[in-house]
N, C-alpha and C positions, 0 to 999 in steps of 0.2 A: 703264547702270550698275547698275540693280536686278537685271538678268539675270545680270551677272557676280557680284554679291553672292550671289544664290541658288545659282549654280554652286559658289561657294566653300563655302557651308554644306553643300551636298549632297556635295561631295567630302570635306569634313571628316568628315561622318557616316559615309560609306562607309569612309574610311580607318581609323576607330576601331572599326568593327564587326568582330566575330569571325567567322571563316569556319569552317563545320562540314561534315564529310562524315559521312553516316549509312551505316554498314555494313549488310550483310544480316543479318536476324534469324536467330539460331541457337538451338538447343535441342532438346528432344524432346517428343513428345506433340502436336505441331501439324503441320498439313500445309503444303505450300509456299505455297498460296494465302493461308492465314492469316499465314504468316511475311512474305510480301510486303506484305500489308495492314498489318501492324504497322510495318514499315519505312516505309511511306508515311505512317502516322499520326505517326511520330516526325519525318519530314521536314516534314509540315504544321505541327507544333507549333513547329519551329524557325523556319519562315517566318512563322508568325503572331506570333512574339515581336516582330517589327518592328525588331529591333536587331542581327540576325545575318544572315549570308549563307550560303546553301547552295551548295556546290561539288560537282561531279561527279567530281573527281579527288582522291583522298585525299592525294596529294603536295602539293597546293596548299592544303590545309586546315590551319588552326591547331589544330583539335581534331577528334577522331573520336568519334562516338557509336556504341556497340556494344550493340544490344538483344539480350536473351536471354530465352527463355521456357522454363520447365520445367513439365510437367504432373505434379502430385502427387495421385493419386486423381482426384477430380472437380474439383479446384482447379488454378489456374495461378499460378505465381510468376514475375513479370517483373522483370528487372533491366536498368538502363541504365547502362553504364560510360562515363565521359568520360576519354579518354586524350589525351596530348600527348607527342610525340616518343617514342612507344612505351611510355610510363608512364601507368598509371591515376592520375588526379588526383582523381577523384570517382566514387562509385558509390552507387546507391540502389535500393531494392527494395520491391515491393508485391505483395500476394496478392489474387487475384480468385477468386470462387467459380464463375464461368462465363466462357466465352470472350467473351460479349457485353460484359463489363465491361472488356475489355482496351483499348478505345478511350479510356475515361476514365483508366485506369491509365497508358497510354502517354503521354497528354498531361501528367499530373501528374509522371511520372518525367522527361520531357523538360524541363519547366520547372524541376524541381529540379536537373537536371544543368546547365542553362544558367546558373542563378543560384548553383549550388553551395550550396543550402540544404536542410535536412531535408524530406523529402517529406511527413511526417506533419502538418506545419503548413501545407501548401499546398492543402488540400482546398477545392474550390469547389462551389457548388450544382450538382448533377448528376454530380459526380465522386466522391462518397462511395461506396465499395464496400459490398457486402452484409456483408462481414466486419466492416468498421469500424462499420456501422450497428448491428450486433448485439453488438459488443464491450462497449458500455456496460451491456448487460443481463446480462453474465456476472459472477458473483460467486463467491468462494471459499465452499464449503459451511461453514456454522457448525454446530458440534457443541453440542448443548444437554444440560445435565446438572443433576440435583439434587445437592446437596452436604450431607453431614452430617459434622461434626467434633466431637471432644471431647478434653479433656486437663486436666492439673493447671496451675493458675495461681497466681501470687503477686500482691500488691497493694501500692500505696503510697498513703498518705494516705486510707486507707479504714477505719482503726480495727481492723485484724486482722493478726495475724502468722501465722495458720494457713494451711493449703492451701485454695485455692478451686477450684471446678470450672467449667470453661469449656465452653459448648455453642455451636456455630455451625451455622446452617441457611441454605442459599443456593440460588439458581437461577443457573446460570452459562452464558455463551455463550463457546465456545472456538474461536478461529481460529488454528491453528498455534502461534505463540509468544506470543499475547496471549489473555487471558481476562478478560472482564468479568462481574461478578456483582452481584446484589441480595441482601443478606444481613441476617440477624438474628444478633447475637452477644450472648450473655449470660454473665456470670460471677457465681456465687453462692457463699456460704461453705459450708464443710462442716458436719456436724452438731455438731462440737465448737467451731466458731468463734463468736465473739460476733456478734450481729446489730446492735449499735449501740455507739457510743463516747460517753463524756462528756468534754467539753472542760474546760479549766482554769477556765472561768467557770461551770461547772455545767450547761452546755447539752448535752442528749442529741441526738446526730445519728446517723441511720441511713444509713450510707454503705458498708456492707459488701457490697453487691451493685451490679452495674453492667451495663446492657444498652443496645444501640443498634441502629438500623436504618439502612442506608446502601448506598452503592455502593463496590465494590472492584475493583481491577485487579491481575492477576498478569502479569508479564513473564518468560517462560521464556528462559533464556540460549541454549538449544539446542532443536531440534525433534525430539530423539531420544526413545526409550522411557523413559529416565531422564534428567531434566533439572532442574538447579537453577533457582530463580526468586526474584525479589524482588517485593514486593507493597506496595500502599498502599491505604488506604480512608478514607472520610469519611462520617460520618453524624450522626444526632441521637439522643440518649438520655439516660440517667441512672438515678435510682432514686427512692424515695419522698421524698427530701430535696431533691434538686437535679436539674435537667435542663440540657442544653447540647449544643453541637456536640462531637463526639468524632472525633479523627483517629488513625489507626493505621498502622504500618509493619511489615513482616515479611520473612522470607526462609525458604526451605525447598527441598525437592526433590520433584518429581513422579515417581511410579512407575507403570509400565505405561501410559504416556500414549497408546500406539498402540492400546490396547484401549478398547472402549466403557465398560467399568467400570475405573476407575483410582483411585489413591490419592495422598496427599501427606502428608509429615511437615513441619511448619512451626513457626516461632517467630513470635510476634506481640507487639507492644507498642502499647497504646492509651492515649490521654491525653485527659482532659476539659478543655475550655478554660474552664469556669466553676469558680470556687473555692468550697469549703465552709469552714466554720470551722476545719477542720484542714488545709486545702490543696487542691490540685487532684488529684482521684482519678486513678489510673492502674493498669492491670493488665498483666501480662506472663506469658508462659509458652509451653509447647509443646503441640501437639495433633496427633492423627492424624485424617486426613479421608478420606472415601470419596466418589467421584463415581460416580453411577449414573443 
């Protein structure tokens, strides 16, 4: 009775297993011996899966695996296509830096084709290619610049109605459409502007200048030579009367961004989160800046 039961289980497992035929490896840049070896590696991977059946006649197979290898310079690109009834139902590809890596690449691509899962998430110990191992060490090159900007500014709740002068000095890291910078921004009154204001209660407050140190971020809408951008910054600063966190927003356009020395024309609004006797100070204006 147990023997019959085991036979039933074995027959059921075989009946639900998928049958595969592995075609000859095609491509260029490899010899016939290497091509035959790759086909054998794919067949071994199918057999090692333990849930599929290898057949020698493509007409009796449910699926056909087609290995392909192309040599590009000193590297090899291997592809395994899974087809059914003459239609490709799944395909995956990996690159190897040398022919000795193709055994692990063939095993990974075959597993991916059998399970129809992305090959990138199927790496096992010993299967990681040299390209994948070094990929994490590659980074986009960061352009580093000093920045100097100046321009006319206005103010609110700072006791002055005249024109103020804004100066911005920063060190920036530029990666294509993003730019991070550490900055000092200062706004001071002109020679004819008052340096203090007296409140209705008779209190004299010096709030006609404002400076802060902080971090800023520019996001460029395009990565072209002339590109509009939006910006935000956050820092800490104040003047002789009050100090607080200060936040700023802005927008502008970057000029000659493909050159090592480039420029920007920008608008900025900055707001102090701490209040003085006449309100929360803020500054706003336009400036011209140079990256060098």
